[in-house]
C-alpha positions as CSV (number, residue, x, y, z in Angstrom):
1,M,-12.1,60.9,97.9
2,D,-12.5,57.1,98.2
3,P,-11.4,55.4,94.9
4,S,-14.3,52.9,95.4
5,S,-17.0,55.6,95.4
6,P,-18.6,56.6,92.2
7,A,-17.9,59.9,90.5
8,P,-20.2,62.8,91.5
9,D,-21.6,63.2,88.0
10,Q,-22.9,59.6,87.9
11,P,-26.5,59.1,89.1
12,T,-27.1,57.0,92.2
13,T,-30.3,55.7,93.7
14,A,-28.9,54.1,96.9
15,A,-28.3,57.3,98.9
16,P,-31.2,59.6,100.0
17,Q,-31.4,63.0,98.5
18,H,-32.4,64.9,101.7
19,A,-30.6,63.4,104.7
20,T,-27.8,61.1,105.8
21,P,-27.9,58.7,108.6
22,Q,-26.0,61.2,110.7
23,N,-28.4,64.1,110.3
24,A,-31.7,62.2,110.0
25,P,-34.4,63.3,112.4
26,A,-35.0,61.2,115.5
27,D,-38.7,60.4,114.6
28,A,-37.8,59.1,111.1
29,S,-39.0,55.7,110.4
30,P,-36.4,52.9,110.2
31,S,-37.6,52.0,106.8
32,S,-36.3,55.2,105.4
33,T,-32.6,54.1,105.9
34,S,-32.8,50.4,106.2
35,N,-32.4,49.9,102.4
36,V,-29.5,52.3,102.1
37,A,-26.9,51.8,104.7
38,P,-26.7,48.0,104.6
39,A,-26.5,48.0,100.8
40,A,-23.7,50.5,100.8
41,A,-21.8,48.6,103.5
42,E,-22.2,45.3,101.6
43,A,-21.0,46.9,98.4
44,T,-17.9,48.4,100.1
45,A,-17.1,45.1,101.8
46,A,-17.6,43.0,98.6
47,V,-15.2,45.1,96.5
48,T,-11.5,44.4,97.2
49,P,-8.8,47.1,96.8
50,A,-7.5,45.2,93.7
51,D,-11.0,45.3,92.1
52,R,-11.8,48.9,92.7
53,P,-12.0,51.1,89.6
54,W,-9.0,53.1,88.5
55,L,-10.0,56.8,88.5
56,T,-8.4,59.2,86.1
57,F,-8.6,63.0,86.0
58,P,-10.0,65.0,84.3
59,P,-12.8,65.2,84.8
60,F,-12.2,66.7,88.3
61,P,-14.8,66.5,91.0
62,K,-16.8,69.6,91.7
63,P,-16.1,71.3,95.0
64,P,-18.8,71.2,97.7
65,Q,-21.4,73.9,97.9
66,G,-20.2,77.0,99.8
67,V,-16.5,76.1,99.4
68,D,-14.2,78.3,97.4
69,L,-10.8,76.8,96.3
70,V,-7.9,79.2,96.0
71,P,-5.9,78.8,92.8
72,F,-2.3,77.9,93.3
73,Q,-1.1,81.1,91.6
74,D,-3.0,83.1,94.1
75,F,-2.0,81.1,97.2
76,K,0.2,82.9,99.7
77,P,1.7,80.9,102.6
78,L,1.0,82.6,105.9
79,G,3.0,80.4,108.3
80,I,2.4,80.0,112.0
81,H,2.0,82.7,114.6
82,I,4.5,82.2,117.5
83,P,2.8,83.2,120.7
84,E,4.5,85.5,123.2
85,P,5.8,84.1,126.4
86,V,3.4,84.1,129.3
87,E,4.0,84.6,133.0
88,D,4.4,81.8,135.4
89,G,1.2,80.0,136.3
90,A,-0.8,81.3,133.2
91,A,-2.3,79.0,130.7
92,P,-0.1,78.6,127.6
93,P,-1.6,80.3,124.5
94,V,-3.1,78.3,121.7
95,E,-0.9,78.2,118.6
96,V,-2.6,79.4,115.4
97,D,-1.7,79.7,111.8
98,G,-1.8,82.8,109.6
99,L,-5.5,82.5,109.2
100,G,-6.2,82.3,112.9
101,I,-7.0,78.6,112.8
102,A,-5.7,76.5,115.7
103,T,-3.0,74.0,114.9
104,L,-3.1,70.4,115.9
105,T,-0.4,68.1,117.2
106,L,0.5,65.2,115.0
107,R,-0.3,61.8,116.4
108,V,2.9,60.3,115.0
109,H,6.3,61.7,115.6
110,H,8.7,60.9,112.8
111,D,12.4,60.1,113.3
112,L,15.1,62.6,112.2
113,T,16.1,62.3,108.6
114,T,19.7,61.4,107.6
115,M,20.6,65.0,106.7
116,E,19.2,66.2,110.1
117,K,21.4,63.7,111.9
118,R,24.4,64.9,109.9
119,K,24.1,68.5,111.0
120,R,27.2,69.6,112.6
121,K,27.2,70.8,116.2
122,N,29.2,73.8,117.2
123,A,32.2,72.9,119.4
124,R,31.7,73.8,123.0
125,T,33.8,76.5,124.5
126,K,36.7,75.0,126.4
127,I,37.5,76.5,129.8
128,A,41.0,76.2,131.3
129,P,41.4,75.3,135.0
130,D,42.1,78.9,135.9
131,G,38.8,80.0,134.3
132,S,40.1,81.4,131.1
133,V,38.7,80.5,127.7
134,V,40.9,78.3,125.7
135,P,41.1,79.7,122.1
136,K,39.9,77.4,119.4
137,R,42.3,76.1,116.8
138,W,42.0,77.1,113.3
139,Y,40.5,73.9,112.1
140,E,37.9,73.9,114.9
141,E,36.7,77.3,113.7
142,W,36.6,76.1,110.1
143,A,34.6,73.0,111.0
144,E,31.8,75.0,112.6
145,V,30.8,76.7,109.3
146,E,32.5,74.5,106.7
147,H,29.2,72.8,105.7
148,L,27.8,76.2,104.7
149,R,30.6,77.3,102.4
150,K,29.8,77.1,98.8
151,T,31.3,78.2,95.5
152,S,30.7,81.8,94.4
153,G,28.4,80.4,91.7
154,P,27.3,77.2,90.1
155,I,30.2,75.5,88.3
156,D,29.3,74.3,84.9
157,P,30.4,70.6,84.6
158,S,30.8,71.2,80.9
159,L,33.7,73.5,81.5
160,P,37.3,72.2,81.1
161,R,38.5,70.5,84.2
162,A,41.4,73.0,84.7
163,E,39.0,76.0,84.7
164,R,36.8,74.3,87.3
165,L,39.8,73.6,89.5
166,Y,41.1,77.2,89.3
167,Q,37.6,78.6,90.2
168,A,37.1,76.2,93.0
169,A,40.5,76.8,94.5
170,A,39.9,80.6,94.4
171,D,36.5,80.2,96.1
172,F,38.0,77.9,98.7
173,K,40.5,80.4,99.8
174,S,38.4,83.6,99.7
175,G,36.8,84.7,102.9
176,R,38.6,82.2,105.1
177,L,38.8,83.0,108.8
178,F,42.3,82.2,110.0
179,S,44.0,82.2,113.3
180,P,45.1,85.5,114.7
181,N,48.5,83.8,115.2
182,H,50.7,85.2,112.4
183,S,53.1,82.2,112.4
184,V,50.2,79.8,111.9
185,N,48.9,81.8,108.9
186,Q,52.4,81.7,107.4
187,E,52.6,77.9,107.8
188,L,49.2,77.4,106.3
189,T,50.2,79.6,103.4
190,Q,53.3,77.5,102.8
191,Y,51.3,74.3,102.9
192,W,48.7,75.7,100.6
193,D,51.3,76.9,98.1
194,K,53.1,73.6,98.1
195,F,50.0,71.7,97.3
196,R,49.0,74.1,94.6
197,Y,52.4,73.8,93.1
198,F,52.3,70.0,93.3
199,V,48.9,69.8,91.5
200,G,49.8,72.3,88.8
201,L,47.7,75.3,90.0
202,I,50.9,77.5,90.1
203,S,54.2,77.2,88.3
204,N,56.4,78.3,91.2
205,I,56.2,79.2,94.8
206,Q,56.7,82.9,95.5
207,P,59.4,83.5,98.2
208,L,58.5,85.5,101.3
209,S,60.7,88.4,100.4
210,A,58.9,88.9,97.1
211,R,55.6,88.7,98.9
212,K,56.7,91.5,101.3
213,K,57.6,93.7,98.3
214,N,54.3,93.0,96.6
215,A,52.4,93.7,99.9
216,A,54.2,97.1,100.3
217,A,53.5,98.1,96.8
218,Q,49.8,97.2,97.2
219,Q,49.6,99.3,100.4
220,T,51.1,102.4,98.8
221,T,49.1,102.1,95.6
222,A,45.5,102.9,96.1
223,D,44.3,101.8,92.7
224,D,46.0,98.5,92.8
225,G,43.3,96.7,94.8
226,D,42.5,94.0,92.2
227,E,45.8,92.2,92.6
228,E,45.3,89.7,95.4
229,L,48.1,88.7,97.6
230,D,49.1,85.1,97.4
231,E,48.9,84.7,101.2
232,M,46.1,83.5,103.4
233,P,43.8,86.1,104.9
234,N,44.7,87.9,108.2
235,A,48.4,87.3,107.5
236,R,50.4,90.3,108.8
237,L,53.8,91.2,107.4
238,P,56.7,89.9,109.5
239,K,59.0,92.3,111.2
240,E,62.2,93.2,109.4
241,A,65.3,91.7,110.8
242,T,68.4,93.8,111.4
243,I,71.7,92.0,110.6
244,A,74.9,93.5,112.0
245,V,77.9,93.3,109.8
246,A,81.5,93.9,111.0
247,K,82.9,97.1,109.6
248,S,86.1,96.8,107.7
249,A,87.9,99.1,105.3
250,D,89.0,96.2,103.2
251,I,85.5,95.2,102.3
252,P,84.9,96.6,98.7
253,A,81.8,98.5,98.1
254,G,79.2,96.7,96.1
255,P,78.3,97.8,92.6
256,D,75.3,100.1,92.2
257,V,73.6,97.6,89.8
258,L,73.8,93.9,90.6
259,P,74.7,91.7,87.6
260,A,71.9,89.6,86.2
261,S,71.7,86.1,87.6
262,G,72.4,83.3,85.2
263,P,73.3,83.5,81.5
264,A,71.6,85.9,79.2
265,R,68.8,84.2,77.2
266,T,67.3,85.0,73.8
267,E,63.6,85.5,73.3
268,E,63.4,82.1,71.7
269,E,65.0,80.4,74.7
270,R,62.7,82.2,77.1
271,Q,59.7,81.1,75.1
272,H,60.9,77.6,75.1
273,R,61.3,77.7,78.9
274,R,57.8,79.1,79.3
275,E,56.3,76.3,77.2
276,Y,58.3,73.7,79.2
277,F,57.0,75.1,82.6
278,R,53.5,75.2,81.2
279,E,53.7,71.6,80.0
280,V,55.0,70.5,83.4
281,R,52.2,72.3,85.2
282,D,49.6,70.8,82.9
283,T,51.1,67.3,83.5
284,R,50.8,67.8,87.3
285,M,47.2,68.9,87.0
286,D,46.3,66.0,84.8
287,R,47.8,63.6,87.4
288,F,45.6,65.1,90.1
289,L,42.4,65.1,88.1
290,N,43.0,61.6,86.8
291,D,43.9,60.0,90.1
292,P,43.5,62.3,93.1
293,E,44.0,59.5,95.5
294,D,47.4,58.6,94.2
295,V,48.5,62.2,94.1
296,V,47.5,62.9,97.7
297,K,49.3,59.7,98.8
298,V,52.5,60.9,97.0
299,F,52.2,64.4,98.4
300,F,52.0,63.2,102.0
301,S,54.7,60.6,101.7
302,N,57.5,60.7,99.1
303,Y,57.1,64.4,98.2
304,A,57.0,65.5,101.8
305,S,59.9,63.3,102.6
306,D,62.0,64.7,99.8
307,R,61.3,68.2,101.0
308,G,62.0,67.4,104.6
309,D,58.4,68.2,105.6
310,I,57.7,64.7,106.9
311,N,59.9,65.4,109.9
312,S,58.1,68.6,110.7
313,E,55.5,68.1,113.5
314,K,53.6,71.2,112.4
315,F,53.3,70.0,108.8
316,C,52.2,66.6,109.8
317,A,49.6,68.0,112.2
318,N,48.1,70.8,110.0
319,A,48.8,70.0,106.3
320,P,46.5,66.9,106.1
321,I,43.7,68.8,107.7
322,L,44.0,71.7,105.3
323,I,44.1,69.5,102.2
324,G,41.2,67.5,103.6
325,F,39.1,70.7,103.8
326,L,39.9,71.4,100.2
327,L,38.9,68.0,98.9
328,K,35.7,68.0,100.9
329,F,34.9,71.4,99.4
330,L,35.4,70.0,95.9
331,Q,33.2,67.0,96.7
332,R,30.4,69.0,98.5
333,N,30.1,71.5,95.6
334,R,30.2,68.7,93.0
335,V,33.0,70.4,91.1
336,F,34.1,67.1,89.6
337,P,31.1,64.8,89.5
338,E,32.9,62.4,87.2
339,I,35.6,61.6,89.9
340,E,33.5,61.7,93.1
341,R,34.5,58.2,94.1
342,Q,38.2,59.0,93.7
343,L,37.8,62.2,95.7
344,R,36.2,60.2,98.5
345,K,39.3,57.9,98.5
346,A,41.6,60.9,98.5
347,I,39.7,62.3,101.5
348,D,40.2,59.0,103.3
349,V,44.0,59.3,102.6
350,T,44.0,62.8,104.3
351,E,42.2,61.4,107.3
352,L,44.7,58.5,107.5
353,A,47.6,61.0,107.2
354,Q,46.2,63.0,110.1
355,K,46.8,59.9,112.3
356,E,49.9,58.3,110.8
357,L,52.2,61.2,110.0
358,P,52.3,62.5,113.7
359,H,52.6,58.9,114.9
360,A,55.5,58.2,112.5
361,I,57.5,61.0,114.2
362,F,56.5,59.5,117.6
363,M,57.6,56.0,116.5
364,N,60.9,57.4,115.2
365,K,61.7,58.7,118.7
366,L,61.0,55.2,120.3
367,I,63.2,53.1,118.0
368,P,65.8,51.8,118.1
369,D,64.6,50.5,121.4
370,D,66.7,49.5,124.5
371,F,67.2,46.0,123.2
372,G,68.6,47.2,119.9
373,T,70.7,49.8,121.6
374,G,72.1,47.3,124.0
375,C,73.0,44.8,121.3
376,R,74.8,47.6,119.4
377,E,76.8,48.3,122.6
378,I,77.8,44.6,122.9
379,F,78.5,43.7,119.2
380,G,79.4,47.1,117.8
381,A,78.1,49.1,114.9
382,M,77.2,47.1,111.8
383,N,75.7,49.8,109.6
384,G,78.7,50.0,107.3
385,Y,79.4,53.7,107.8
386,N,82.4,53.3,110.0
387,I,84.7,51.2,107.8
388,W,87.9,53.1,107.0
389,A,89.5,51.5,104.0
390,D,90.5,52.5,100.5
391,N,87.6,52.4,98.1
392,S,85.4,50.9,100.8
393,A,82.5,53.3,100.3
394,S,80.4,52.4,97.4
395,E,78.4,54.8,95.2
396,G,75.2,53.5,96.8
397,D,76.5,54.5,100.3
398,E,77.3,58.0,99.1
399,A,73.9,58.4,97.4
400,E,72.1,57.2,100.6
401,E,74.1,59.5,102.7
402,Q,73.2,62.5,100.5
403,R,69.5,61.4,100.6
404,A,69.6,61.1,104.4
405,T,71.3,64.5,104.7
406,K,68.6,66.1,102.5
407,K,65.8,64.6,104.7
408,Q,67.2,66.0,107.9
409,K,65.3,69.3,107.5
410,T,63.3,69.8,110.6
411,D,61.9,72.6,112.6
412,D,64.9,72.8,114.9
413,G,67.2,73.8,112.1
414,D,67.1,77.5,113.0
415,A,68.9,77.1,116.3
416,D,72.4,77.0,114.7
417,N,71.5,80.0,112.6
418,A,70.5,81.9,115.7
419,Q,73.7,81.1,117.4
420,T,75.8,82.1,114.4
421,T,73.9,85.4,114.1
422,A,74.4,86.2,117.7
423,A,78.1,85.5,117.4
424,V,78.3,87.8,114.3
425,E,76.4,90.6,116.1
426,E,78.7,90.3,119.1
427,T,81.8,90.4,116.8
428,A,80.4,93.5,115.1
429,E,79.8,95.2,118.4
430,T,83.3,94.4,119.5
431,T,84.7,95.8,116.3
432,E,82.7,99.0,116.6
433,T,83.8,99.5,120.2
434,V,87.5,99.1,119.5
435,A,87.2,101.3,116.4
436,K,86.0,104.2,118.6
437,G,89.3,104.2,120.4
438,D,88.5,102.4,123.7
439,D,91.6,100.3,123.3
440,P,94.1,101.8,120.9
441,A,96.7,99.0,121.6
442,E,94.7,96.5,119.6
443,D,93.9,96.5,115.9
444,P,90.1,96.4,115.3
445,E,90.3,93.8,112.6
446,L,92.6,91.6,114.7
447,L,90.2,91.7,117.6
448,A,87.3,90.8,115.4
449,A,89.2,88.0,113.8
450,K,90.2,86.7,117.2
451,K,86.7,86.9,118.5
452,A,85.3,85.0,115.5
453,E,88.1,82.4,115.9
454,E,87.1,81.8,119.5
455,V,83.5,81.3,118.4
456,M,84.5,78.8,115.8
457,D,86.7,76.9,118.2
458,A,83.9,76.8,120.8
459,D,81.5,75.4,118.2
460,A,83.9,72.8,117.1
461,D,84.6,71.6,120.6
462,G,81.0,71.6,121.6
463,A,81.8,73.2,124.9
464,G,80.2,76.5,124.5
465,S,77.0,77.5,126.2
466,W,73.6,78.0,124.4
467,G,73.5,81.1,122.3
468,N,76.9,82.3,123.2
469,A,79.9,80.1,122.4
470,A,82.4,82.6,123.8
471,T,81.3,82.2,127.4
472,T,83.1,79.0,127.9
473,N,84.7,78.5,131.3
474,W,87.4,76.0,130.4
475,G,90.6,76.9,132.2
476,D,88.9,79.1,134.7
477,E,90.2,77.8,138.1
478,E,87.8,79.9,140.1
479,E,84.9,78.4,138.3
480,F,85.5,74.7,139.0
481,W,88.5,74.2,141.4
482,G,87.7,74.4,145.1
483,K,84.0,73.6,144.7
484,S,82.6,70.7,146.7
485,N,81.6,67.7,144.5
486,T,78.0,66.6,144.9
487,A,77.0,63.1,145.9
488,E,76.0,62.3,142.3
489,D,79.6,62.8,141.2
490,W,80.9,60.3,143.8
491,D,78.2,57.7,143.1
492,A,78.6,57.9,139.3
493,G,79.8,54.6,137.9
494,P,79.9,52.8,134.6
495,K,76.8,52.8,132.5
496,V,74.8,49.6,132.7
497,N,73.9,48.0,129.4
498,A,70.2,48.4,128.4
499,I,69.9,44.6,127.9
500,H,70.2,44.2,131.7
501,K,66.7,45.7,131.9
502,F,65.3,42.5,130.3
503,L,67.9,39.7,131.0
504,G,69.9,40.9,133.9
505,P,73.4,39.5,134.0
506,T,73.4,37.4,130.9
507,T,75.8,35.3,128.8
508,L,74.4,36.7,125.5
509,P,77.8,38.1,124.5
510,L,79.4,34.7,124.9
511,T,76.6,32.6,123.2
512,H,75.6,34.7,120.3
513,T,77.2,37.0,117.7
514,T,76.0,38.8,114.6
515,G,74.8,37.0,111.5
516,V,73.2,38.6,108.4
517,V,73.1,42.4,108.4
518,E,70.8,44.2,105.9
519,R,69.7,47.7,105.3
520,S,66.1,47.7,104.0
521,T,62.6,49.1,104.3
522,R,60.1,46.7,105.8
523,R,56.5,46.9,106.7
524,I,55.1,45.8,110.0
525,K,53.0,42.7,109.3
526,S,52.1,41.7,112.8
527,K,53.2,42.1,116.4
528,A,53.1,39.8,119.5
529,T,53.6,40.7,123.1
530,P,55.4,38.4,125.5
531,P,53.3,36.0,127.5
532,A,52.2,37.2,130.9
533,P,54.2,35.8,133.8
534,P,52.5,32.9,135.7
535,T,50.3,34.0,138.7
536,R,50.3,30.6,140.4
537,P,52.9,30.2,143.2
538,Q,55.8,28.0,142.3
539,P,56.0,24.7,144.2
540,K,58.4,24.6,147.0
541,K,61.5,22.4,146.6
542,N,61.9,19.4,148.9
543,K,64.5,20.0,151.6
544,G,65.8,16.5,151.2
545,K,66.9,17.0,147.6
546,A,70.1,18.6,146.7
547,A,70.2,22.1,145.3
548,A,69.8,22.5,141.6
549,E,73.0,22.8,139.6
550,P,73.8,26.2,138.1
551,A,73.0,26.6,134.4
552,P,76.0,25.9,132.1
553,L,78.0,28.9,130.9
554,H,77.4,28.2,127.3
555,D,73.7,27.6,126.8
556,P,72.3,29.5,123.8
557,E,69.0,27.8,124.0
558,A,68.4,29.1,127.5
559,V,69.3,32.7,126.4
560,E,66.9,32.4,123.4
561,R,64.1,31.1,125.7
562,E,64.6,34.0,128.0
563,L,64.5,36.5,125.1
564,D,61.2,34.9,123.9
565,A,59.7,35.3,127.3
566,K,60.8,38.9,128.0
567,L,60.6,40.7,124.6
568,A,57.9,41.6,122.1
569,K,58.1,40.5,118.5
570,L,57.5,42.5,115.3
571,T,57.1,40.5,112.1
572,L,58.4,42.7,109.3
573,S,57.7,41.8,105.6
574,A,59.7,42.8,102.6
575,W,58.5,45.8,100.5
576,P,56.6,44.5,97.5
577,V,57.9,46.8,94.7
578,Y,61.0,48.9,94.6
579,A,61.3,52.2,92.6
580,V,64.0,52.8,90.1
581,N,64.3,56.5,91.0
582,P,67.6,57.0,93.0
583,N,65.9,59.6,95.2
584,A,63.1,57.2,96.2
585,D,62.6,56.6,99.9
586,V,62.3,52.9,99.5
587,Q,65.4,51.4,98.0
588,K,66.4,47.8,97.3
589,P,67.7,45.9,100.4
590,R,71.4,45.7,100.7
591,I,73.6,43.2,102.5
592,L,76.2,45.2,104.4
593,P,79.9,44.3,104.6
594,D,79.7,43.1,108.2
595,S,77.1,40.5,107.3
596,R,78.1,36.9,108.0
597,G,75.5,34.5,106.6
598,A,74.1,33.0,103.4
599,A,72.0,35.8,101.7
600,V,70.8,36.7,98.3
601,L,72.4,39.9,97.0
602,D,69.9,40.9,94.3
603,D,66.3,40.2,93.3
604,F,66.8,38.8,89.8
605,E,67.0,35.1,89.1
606,G,70.5,33.6,89.3
607,A,71.7,36.5,91.5
608,E,74.9,36.2,93.5
609,V,74.7,34.6,96.9
610,A,76.8,35.7,99.8
611,P,78.4,32.6,101.5
612,G,77.8,31.8,105.1
613,P,76.3,29.3,107.5
614,G,72.7,28.6,107.9
615,T,69.6,28.7,105.7
616,L,69.7,31.1,102.7
617,H,68.2,34.4,103.6
618,N,66.4,36.4,100.8
619,P,65.9,40.0,101.9
620,F,63.6,40.6,98.9
621,K,61.0,38.0,99.9
622,D,61.6,36.6,103.4
623,D,60.0,38.0,106.6
624,I,62.1,38.7,109.7
625,V,61.1,38.7,113.4
626,V,62.5,41.7,115.2
627,Y,62.6,41.6,119.0
628,V,61.8,44.9,120.7
629,D,61.0,46.3,124.2
630,P,57.5,45.3,125.3
631,D,56.8,48.9,126.4
632,I,56.8,50.2,122.8
633,A,55.0,47.3,121.2
634,D,51.6,49.0,121.5
635,N,52.9,52.1,119.6
636,M,54.2,50.0,116.7
637,W,51.2,50.3,114.3
638,V,50.6,47.4,111.8
639,G,50.9,48.6,108.2
640,M,53.5,51.3,108.8
641,S,57.1,50.7,107.5
642,I,60.5,51.1,109.0
643,E,63.6,51.9,107.1
644,G,66.8,51.0,108.9
645,V,69.5,48.4,109.6
646,F,68.4,45.0,110.9
647,V,70.9,42.6,112.4
648,Q,70.4,38.8,112.9
649,L,71.7,37.0,116.0
650,A,73.6,33.8,115.4
651,R,75.0,31.2,117.8
652,V,78.7,31.1,118.1
653,D,81.0,28.1,117.7
654,P,81.8,27.0,121.2
655,S,84.9,25.3,120.0
656,V,86.5,28.5,118.8
657,P,87.4,30.9,121.7
658,I,86.1,34.5,121.4
659,E,89.1,36.8,121.0
660,V,88.9,40.5,121.2
661,S,91.8,42.4,119.7
662,L,93.3,45.4,121.4
663,E,92.0,47.7,118.6
664,R,88.4,46.4,119.1
665,F,88.8,46.6,122.9
666,N,89.7,50.2,122.6
667,N,87.1,50.8,120.0
668,P,84.1,48.7,120.9
669,W,81.6,50.6,118.7
670,G,83.8,50.0,115.6
671,Y,84.4,53.6,114.5
672,N,86.8,53.9,111.5
673,K,87.6,50.2,111.6
674,K,89.8,48.8,108.8
675,V,88.1,45.4,108.3
676,A,84.4,44.5,108.1
677,D,84.4,41.3,110.1
678,G,81.3,41.5,112.2
679,A,81.1,41.0,116.0
680,P,83.5,38.9,118.0
681,G,82.9,35.1,117.6
682,V,82.4,32.7,114.7
683,P,78.7,32.3,113.8
684,V,77.6,28.7,113.1
685,A,73.8,28.7,113.5
686,P,71.7,31.7,112.6
687,T,68.6,32.2,114.7
688,R,65.2,33.8,114.0
689,I,66.0,36.7,116.4
690,W,66.7,40.1,114.8
691,Y,67.2,43.5,116.3
692,M,67.1,47.1,115.0
693,E,70.5,48.8,115.1
694,E,69.5,51.9,113.3
695,V,66.3,53.5,112.1
696,R,66.5,56.1,109.3
697,A,62.8,56.7,108.7
698,V,59.3,55.6,109.6
699,L,56.9,55.6,106.6
700,P,53.1,55.7,106.7
701,S,51.0,52.7,105.5
702,Y,49.9,54.5,102.3
703,H,53.5,55.5,101.3
704,T,53.8,55.9,97.5
705,E,56.8,56.8,95.4
706,M,56.3,59.5,92.8
707,T,57.3,59.4,89.2
708,P,59.7,62.3,88.8
709,L,59.3,64.8,86.0
710,P,62.3,66.0,84.0
711,T,64.1,68.8,85.8
712,D,65.6,72.0,84.4
713,Q,69.0,70.3,84.3
714,D,67.6,67.4,82.2
715,V,66.0,69.8,79.7
716,F,68.2,72.9,79.7
717,G,71.4,71.7,81.3
718,E,71.0,74.0,84.2
719,G,70.2,73.8,88.0
720,D,66.9,72.6,89.1
721,D,64.6,75.5,90.0
722,E,62.0,73.3,91.5
723,P,61.2,74.3,95.1
């Protein structure tokens, strides 16, 4: 209905009562319509849209004659009838709706909406070169249906935050399709439990042995189906391992009832412990709900490093994806509408962790590079671990050594256990064989002890073969003597220093020595690759001129120019804030004993300054430029951090001859040296060239130190039960 036309109830005299211009007879006189159509057209053209009357309803217009309007409560949608496929060559059928009325094609085709564009597409099936189907990974299967997963019911935002988190976590885990690979399911279960423990959903992590007992009890008890296992779905029980133990009559039989572990506690003490664990769990949950971004950063940096997971390739590849699915599930179902922005930032952290955690392991394999390794071979070790003197090791060194030992928890740690188990089994078999009377001249216990001693000696010498240390061939003349040596043995010569790869024969050991030596954590601020070599041909020398004189033996500037032209440069900045926690990954920079140069020893005003030549170096504020192999420069990501030992090159005093003592000559790497005196030569002018001697860790760009909670030892004076 045109807003400019009058209402049907209002009388009108302009329009005829019996006919319109369209249905007027052909013999009608022109005068019957000449006074109507032009007047209506002029009235419509004269009234602008702004001047048209504003119509309100009711009253509603009356329907035309012969038209029946269906009330909305009686309306039933009928949809569209899909025609059956026709044979080739036949005319396509006409599409009609539920009432048999033919449908029309829209003249305007609208673009897809934003939600239609965001619909996920199923991953295509991958085919191997041999024609077999490549199985999908667990996260690829999840991604295909993840946008359809919802909570079991609407979560009331007025409920306490803890209840909403418990309900959402249960809904997230239920009904998950996991990989048929049992080891993958176990790993995902471990990562899931670790994150739940970290955010306060559970008070402790149930060990695998307890899970096996619970699973066996649930399988034998038919009525105990309500108790859900704390493992991911489709996780099969692992096979039981059989451990062989050497038989001995001297081994006392164990008691029938094992004594209770730990001291006996009263009911009041147990209640106090329960309240403490509940308080710690609530504190962890509050941290996550108040700032999920910071908690996720800590979980994938300092917490993972403290547990040794940051060195596990499986953890770095799968755990960020798993936690990312959980956070997206919380955001998609609006479980916490009050912190949606923080959840979005936490999801960004998981996506960043998916890239940087695996790359950190890759970077750790590339550095120290060939330049740093070559400088260490020339100047010796400056890390401060090899000084053998009374009271030379400080408390900080011991703490850092313990922290480094704790971090060396990788996936390859089961190899030694497998070797030891194999040796124990072999010893047990030998003992049983002798006990049966095969060789009555030998005592079974002496044979077993002798066999174990051989295994220990082989492990200590490092000469045993893989998996069986007792199969060494040392002293077997038939094994080695009389065999022809290969050409590789004849051509084997001294190892070439890695620096020759960049400089060739160089005078670097004669022109430079070590200056300031620091152990610190620094962030990659920028990187620069060496300039490309000139492509233009060099001009030919005139034959009439004399040949150029050789470069002088002591020319440090020429060596530095060559280093600038051949090596890439990493600008490393100091860490902005240092944690007070002694177990933190990022500790304050330390000037090591072999350092020879002016340097600040602490970060407070008026701190002690180490004497030495050159400009004062402040490891807490100053940037350093580390020279590295150009082949690894592209893999050094800006923003990530490197924890290690950095050594500065300094020019030597040409007036003082470089003397190498017999002790240093026989021990070029400086193992167990008695005096921390740096490399040979007297430094006089420190340069801007640094190299990496040792790398202890590579940290992601989002690395965050956690604020430790009080442990059991702090509260109860006992061991820390925290997993």
